[in-house]
N, C-alpha and C positions, 0 to 999 in steps of 0.2 A: 517499355521494359521487355527484354527477351524472355522466352519461355524458361530458359535455364535459370536466369536470375529470379524470375517469379517463383519458380519451384523452390529455389533455395530460401527465399524470403518466407514462403508459405510454410516450409519445414521448420524454419526458426520460430515463427509465430506459433505453429502447432505445438512445438516443444514447450513454449512458454504457457500456452493454454493448457497443455496436459499437466504441467507442473502446478497450474492453478486449480486443477480439478474441473476444467471446463468440460461439459458433456456428462457430468455426473447426474444421476436422477435428482429431480427437484425436491423430492420428499420420499420418505420411506414408504408411505402409502400413496397409491395412485388416487387422484381426485375422483370422487364418485359423483355422478349426476352433475358434473360441472361446478361443484362447490369448491371454493378456494381451500388450499391446504397450506400449512406452515412448513417452512424449511427450504433448504436448497440454496444454490448459488446462481446468480445471474451473471453471465459473462458478456460484457458490453464493450464493443470495439468502437473507439472514438478516432476520428480522422486526424485530429491535432491534439497536442498536449494543452492543458489549461494554461492561461496566462496569469496576470496579476489577479488575485482573488479579493482585493479590497472591494467590498460589495458595490459601491457606486461606479466603480470602473470595471466591473466584471460582466458586462453584457455580452462578451465574446461567447458564441454558442458552445464551444467545448467546455466552458465553465458551467453552463447551465445544467448539463447532465450530472454534474458533481454537486453544485451548490443547492440545487433543488432537493437533494437528499439530506443535506446538512443543516439547512436553515428553514425557519418558518417566517411568515409575514403577518403583519397586523390584520390584513384582509386577504380574501381570495377572490380573484376575478373568474367568474364562470365562463369557460371558453366558448360555450354555446350561446349564451344570452348576453355576455359581456357585463352582466350585473355584478356589482361588488357585494360580496357576501362576508359574513363573520368568519374569523379564524382565531387568532390570538385575541383580537378585539371582539367582544360579544355584541356590543352595540356602540353607536356613535351619534353625535349631534354636530351639525354644521350650521353656522349662522347664515343669515340671508345673503350676505355679500361674500361668502366663502373666505373670510379672513380669520375665522376661529373654528377649530376642530377639537372636539372632546371625544376621547376614546375610553371605553370601559373594558377592562381586561379580564381574561379568564384567571381563575385562581389555581395555584398549584403547578404552574408551568415552570420548568427549570431548564437551564442550559446543561450541556453534557458535562460541565465541570461542577455541577451541583448548585451553582449560583442561581438566584431567582430571576425569572423573566417577569419583572414587575415594572411599575410605572417609571421608576428612576432609570432602569435599564433602557426602556423604550425612549425616554427623553434623551439619554446619553447618545443613543444611536442617531436620532433625528437631529440633534444639535450639530452633529458632524455632517450628516447627509445634507442638512439645510444650509450650513455655513462653511463647512470645511474647516481646516485648521492650518494656519500658516506655520505654526510651531512644529506640528507633526507632518507637514507637507502633504496634507490630505485635501484633495480637491473636493468641492461640493458636488452633490449629485445633480445630474441634468433633469431628473424627474421631479425636483423640488424647485418651485419658483416663489420668490418674494417672502422667504422665510425670515421671521423675526426672532422668535424664542419659544421655549417650552415652559410648561409649568406642571410640576408634580402635585396634583390635587390631593391624592392619597395613594396608598400602595397599589391600588388597582384602577386609578383614574389619572390620565395624562391629557393635558390640553396644549394645543399648538396655536401660535399667533403669527399672522402674516401682515406685512405692512401695506400690501395691496391684495386684491382678490387672487386666490390661488385655486381655481376650480379643478385643476388636474391633480391636486394633492391626494384626494381619496383613492383614485385609481393608482396613484404613485405608490401608495402603501402596499400594493399587491405585486409589484414588479420584482424581477430578480435582484435588482440593486438595492431593494428595501429589505432584504433578508436581515433578520435580527441576530446580532452576535452579542457575546457577553461583554460586560463593562471592561473587563481586562483586555479583550480583543480590540474594542473600539478606541481604547486609550493608547494603542501602539502607534508608532510612526508608519508612514506609508509602506516602506520597504518590508517591514515586518508583517503588516496586514496583508501584503501580497502573498505571503507564504502560507501554504495549506496547513502546516503544522500549528499555525497560530489562529486558525479559524475555529472558534468555539461557538456552535449554534445550538438550537433547541430541536433540530430536526429528527426524523425517524432513524437516521443512520449516523455513525461516527467513523472517523478514519482509523483503520487498524494498521495500515502500512502504506508506504509510498516509495516507489523507485522513480525519482524525478524524471519527467518527460517520457516515462515508459509505462508505469502501471500504478494504480491506486486501488487499494482494497478497503472496502467499507463493510462495517458490521452493523447489524440491527441493534437499535437501542431498546432493551427489553422493557423499560418503564415508560416508553413513549405512549401518551394517551391524550393527545390534543390535536387531532386532525380537524380540518374544517367540519363544522356540524353537518353540512350537506353531504359529506362523504359517507357512503354506505359502509365503508370499512372504518372501524375505530380500533384503538389499541395499537399494539406493536405492529411493525411491518410483517408481511407474510414471509418474505425472504429472510434467510440468515445472513447472507453476504451478497455483495456486488463487487465484481472485479472489473475495473475499468482499464482496458489495455489500449494504449495508443498504437494505431495501425494505419500509417499514412497511405499505404498502397491500396488503391480502390479494389483491384481484383483479389487481393489477399483478404480484405474484409468480407467481400461477398463470397469468396471461396470458403472461408472459415464458417460463415453463416450456413451456406447451403450444404456443407459437409457435416454439420452438427457440432463443430468445434466452438461455435459461438452462439449465443442466444438472441442477441440484439445488436444492431449496428447503426451508427449514424452516418449520414452523408452517402447514401446510395446514389451514385451518379445516374443521370438520365439514361445513359447507354446500358446500365446494369439493371434497370427497373424490370425489364421483361425476364431477365435471368432469374431474378428473385421470385417473381410471380409464377413463372413456369415451373419452378421447383416446389411450388405449393406453400411458399412462405408469404407472410403478410407484409404488404407495402403500406407504410404510413406517410402520406404527404400532407404535412401540417402547415396551414397558412401562418404567416408572420404579421399580417394586418398593419403594416407600417409604410414607411417610405420605400418605394419599389427599387428593386435592383436596376441600376442604371448608370449612365455616364454623366458625370457632373463637371461642368465646364467652368473654369476659373477666370473671372473677368479681369483679375489683376495681372494676368499674363499679357504681354505686349501685343500678341496676335489676337487673343480672344477678348481684348478690351473693346473690340468693335462688335456690337450686337449683331450686325449683318453676318459676320463670320460665324458667330455662335448659332444663329438661326439657320445658316446654311448647313452646318454640321447636323443640326437637329433634323432638317428636312431631308438631308442626304443619307440618313441612316435607315436602312431597311430592316426594321425591327422584326417584322414577320419572317423574313428570311433567316434571321438569327435564331429565332425560336423554332421554326420549322426544321432547320438544319441540325441544331444541336440538342434540342430539348424535347419534352413530351407534354401531354396535356396537364401534367402536374404543375407546369409553369405557364400560367395564362399570360397572354400578351398584355402589357401595361396599357391602360387607357388614361392614366393621369400620373402625377407625381406619387400619389398614394394608391395603395391597394383598394380595390372596390369594396373590400371588407373593412376598411379603415374608417374611423370616426371622422366625419367631415368630408368624405370623398366627394369629388365632383368629376363627371365624365368630360374629359378633354380630348377624346379620340379624334374629333374633327380637326383640332389644332395640331395633332401629331401625325398627320397623314404623310407618308413618304412621297417626296416629289423631287426627283433628281433634276429636272429642268429648272425648277425654282431655286434649288440649292446652287446650281451653277450660275444662275442670274445674280443671286445675292453676292457671290464671290466676285463676279465681274464688276458689280456695282461698288464693291468694297475696294476695288483697285488691284486685285490679285490676278495676275496674268500667267498663263501656262508657259513654262520654260521648255527648252528643247527635250528634256527628259520627262515632260508631262507634269512635273511638280510646279505648282504656282509660285510666283515670286512677286515681291513688291519692294521697291527701294533697295534692291540688292539682297533682300532677305527671303529665304525659302519658307513656304508655308508648312513648317514641320513642327509637330507637337509630340510631347512625351507622356506616357502613361505606364504605371506599374501594374503587373499582374496582381490581383488581390486574392491571396491564398484562401481566405475564408469563403469567397464567392464560388458557386459551382461553375466549373468549366470556364473560369475567368480568362485563361490564356487563349483558349479556342475562340471565345467570344470576342476578345480584343483583336485577335488576328483576322477574324472574319470582318469586323468593323473596319479594320485597317485596309482590307481589300476593297470594301465599299467606298471608303474615303479616297482611296487612290484614284477611283473613277472621277472624283471631283478635282483631282490635282492636289490632294492633301496627303502628306506623309505622316503617318502615325507610328512612332517608335514604341514598340511594346517591350518593356524591360522586365526582367525576372523579378518575381515577388520576394525573393530572398537575397536580392542584391545588397551588397555592403553599404551602398549609398542611400538605400531606401529611407531610413529613419530621418535623414536630413533633407534629402531631395524632395520627399513627398510633401513637405511643408513649404516648398519653394515653387510658386506658381510659374515662374519662368522655366524651371526644369521639369516640373510635373504639371502640365496644363490641364490634364483630365484626371479625374478620380473615378474608379469603378467601385461602387459601394451601395449599401442599403442599411436600413435600421428597422427593427421590429418593435412596436409597442402599440397596444390597443387603447390609445388615448390620443386626443387631438394634439397634445404637446409633442408627439413624435416628430412633427414637422419642424418644430423649434429646435429639438435636439439635433436634427440633421443639419440645419442651415444657419442657425444663429452664430454670430461671430464669437460668442463666449461659450458655445457648446462644442459640438463636433466640427462645425465650421467647414463642411465638406468642400465648399467652393472658395475657401479663404476669403470670405466676404468683406468688402469695404462698402457695401450697399447699406446706407443708413436707413433707407426706406424699408428694405426687407427686414432689417432688425426691428424697426418700429412695428411693422405689421405682425411679426412673430411675438413681440412682447404684448401687443394688444390682444391677440387671441388667447394668450396664456392667462390673461387677467379678466376675461369675460365670464361672469358667473352664469349668465343665461345660456343654456345649451344651444338653442337655435341661433342666437347671435354669434356664438363661438364657432359653430359649424359654417355659418356664412363667411366669417373671417378666414377660416381655414380654406374654404373654396376660393376666396379672393387671393390668398397666398399661392395656391396651386396655379391659378391663372397667371399671376405675376411671374412666378418662376419659369413657366413655360414661355410666356411672352418675351421675357428677357433672354431666353435661350440658355438658361443656366442648367437645364436638365434635359437629358435624352432618356426617358424611362424605357426600360427594356421589357422586364417581365415581373410578375408578382412572385417573389421568391418564397418557395416552401422550405421547410426542413423535412428531408426525406429519410425515413428509417426503414430498416428491414427487421422483421421479427420472426422467430421460429414459431411453428404452430403449437408448440408446447408452452408458449409464453402468453399469459392472460393478464388482463387488468392494467395494461399500460395506459397512462393518461398524460395529457399534455396541457401546459398552461396556454393562455390565450395567444401567445406568439410562438408556440411550437417547441418549447423546451420540455423534456420528458420528466415525469415523476414516477419513481419505481416503488412508492410506498404501498400501493395496492396490487403490485405484481405478484403473481404466483405461477408456479410451473407444474404442469401435469406430466 
């Protein structure tokens, strides 16, 4: 982007921020001795607009900074210990084989429309999350496995039954997709639940105004009084308002932050980290504890159907060069399919060593010979693969272009296509047209690996591998934690051995905050909560 265009965009955003009151004092009184004060507006710049807000489908990170303020969950996962703690549920019991869960609820909790958050509302939510609804076109949630039914025992007690063990369910009640919404919201069809105006939660903020794809204004709910018991802050939020402004340009977000026009920004790129820190602002690099940022190879592609080709690409990708060239220490080099902070992680760094000679040997053995232009050919077909830039992934275009340069040394042509291409929605589901996917997923539970790879979940590799599906289903139904972690380790090894994955780095969520912003917290996978935020 040219300096002239950048300046014009910055002026436009500055005008919007000024109209929003960005930069106003947080409170009439300055905080004394570091004690929180009530009042003020937090101006939060988001890289992308939110997508569909139907909770089970709302894992997209731009949704998190919004939905975490609007909805509560049955439980809270402590981001430091990963222990599951009370929230809307005060206590719970789980039977020995994890097929029956009983939750006891807080009294007096209401949704923002005044309706009660009671056992019948919780049951209505999880009946949809567990089963989906064909009539309403609602897909089930990937964080719920083997769901059978709910039972409302009384107004403050709800019980859930599973037809097979579902050990990940308790943690699943704490994730972003398990946010509780009113019975009116959960009864709407998919397209309506996607819309912000229909999301009625019990959280500390409500929606005051929305300019679609540009800005969302939230206001504090004055009667909110049911934060997790472990929260030092109880009662209403400290802030009066949050203004979420969509600001796609990286330099504009950072410029607005360091000039005092914004208070908090998401998606600080690696090349902007030093700018933020040098200006005296706080950098937050929060881990996502799930399946690592990586390239995922689709075996149903006619070229990648050969495991030797997949393994060659795995061996021929210099991951350290990618990270050293484009990223910072906030992005640790991946040593497995899962982050080293993930549940069930196993170190596979020895299996993921860069070896250009071995990569070339594997391609030779697979029958791919270099042509006059250096690109390998076999049976008259060029070794050419396609991949789309993944807009949610940090520096996806630059990453893919560098990998394409590395693969060119192998005689492989990687076509990097724009992430906003008109054909993306269709072609990305076609392994022949899109042989490689650049993606990741965060969740602090063993089931994250099932979410990423299973043919009925995100299915990143467009899997036809029945053995992989079976392994994923087995781990999701093991009630014993040690055995479950062993199975997750087995899955990681299998995915690497089959050449389905080229793990790149452990992806953080990187934020910048003004020194006047205090009390920001993050859930276990890096989405922010502004409930306890105050401004000095």
